[in-house]
C-alpha positions as CSV (number, residue, x, y, z in Angstrom):
1,M,-71.6,91.2,-43.9
2,A,-70.8,87.4,-44.1
3,D,-72.3,84.0,-43.7
4,S,-69.8,83.3,-40.6
5,F,-68.2,85.2,-37.7
6,G,-64.8,83.9,-39.3
7,M,-65.6,85.4,-42.5
8,A,-67.0,88.7,-41.2
9,F,-63.9,89.2,-39.1
10,Y,-61.4,88.6,-41.9
11,K,-63.3,91.0,-44.2
12,A,-63.1,93.6,-41.4
13,Q,-59.4,93.0,-41.0
14,D,-59.1,93.3,-44.7
15,A,-60.8,96.4,-44.9
16,A,-58.9,97.9,-42.3
17,K,-55.7,96.9,-43.9
18,Q,-54.9,94.6,-41.2
19,T,-53.0,91.4,-41.9
20,L,-53.4,88.3,-39.8
21,P,-49.9,86.8,-38.5
22,S,-49.1,83.7,-40.7
23,E,-46.6,82.6,-38.1
24,G,-45.3,82.7,-34.7
25,A,-47.3,81.4,-31.6
26,V,-50.6,81.1,-30.3
27,L,-52.0,80.7,-26.9
28,I,-54.6,78.2,-26.0
29,T,-56.3,78.0,-22.7
30,V,-59.7,76.7,-22.4
31,S,-61.7,75.1,-19.3
32,E,-62.0,71.4,-19.1
33,N,-65.4,71.1,-20.4
34,D,-64.5,73.4,-23.7
35,R,-61.5,71.5,-24.6
36,P,-63.0,69.0,-27.0
37,G,-64.4,72.3,-29.0
38,V,-61.0,73.5,-29.3
39,L,-59.1,70.4,-30.7
40,E,-59.5,71.1,-34.3
41,V,-58.6,74.6,-34.0
42,A,-55.3,73.6,-32.2
43,R,-54.7,70.9,-35.0
44,Q,-55.1,73.5,-37.7
45,F,-52.9,75.8,-36.1
46,A,-50.2,73.6,-35.7
47,H,-50.6,72.3,-39.4
48,L,-50.2,75.8,-40.6
49,G,-46.8,75.8,-38.6
50,F,-47.8,78.0,-35.4
51,K,-46.1,76.8,-32.1
52,I,-48.9,76.2,-29.8
53,K,-48.5,77.4,-25.8
54,A,-51.1,76.1,-23.4
55,T,-51.7,76.1,-19.6
56,Q,-51.3,72.9,-17.7
57,G,-54.7,71.3,-18.4
58,T,-55.0,72.3,-22.1
59,H,-51.5,71.3,-22.6
60,K,-52.3,68.1,-21.2
61,F,-55.5,67.4,-23.0
62,L,-53.6,68.6,-26.4
63,T,-50.8,66.3,-25.9
64,E,-53.2,63.4,-25.1
65,H,-54.9,64.0,-28.6
66,G,-51.7,64.0,-30.5
67,V,-51.3,67.9,-30.7
68,Q,-47.8,69.2,-29.8
69,S,-47.8,72.2,-27.4
70,E,-45.4,73.8,-24.9
71,R,-46.8,74.2,-21.5
72,I,-46.8,77.9,-20.1
73,S,-47.8,78.9,-16.7
74,K,-50.6,81.0,-15.5
75,L,-50.1,84.5,-14.2
76,H,-50.4,83.0,-10.5
77,E,-48.1,80.2,-11.2
78,D,-44.4,80.2,-11.5
79,R,-42.5,82.4,-14.0
80,P,-41.8,82.9,-16.8
81,H,-45.7,83.1,-17.1
82,I,-48.1,84.3,-20.0
83,V,-47.5,87.9,-19.5
84,D,-43.8,87.4,-19.5
85,A,-44.0,85.6,-22.9
86,I,-46.1,88.4,-24.2
87,K,-43.9,91.1,-23.3
88,S,-40.8,89.8,-24.4
89,R,-42.5,88.7,-27.7
90,K,-41.0,85.2,-27.1
91,S,-42.7,82.7,-29.5
92,T,-40.0,79.9,-29.2
């Protein structure tokens, strides 16, 4: 039990002996209305040294707000797309 979802999740992962990644890449893709709510999260991931991959609209939003990200295609767009990156475990 914890006062926040984040802390409860951390405690559950710790109890299950799961370690959270400390490096690599994160995928951020959110609807237009939700983009302002993800900005601080993206900044924190960037500050921690994670590479940020984002779909077209989210990538544009992050770039406009000073957060570096790499554009990645959705499944119905060109290749390589999100699934290709996951399957190849490519974080660069």
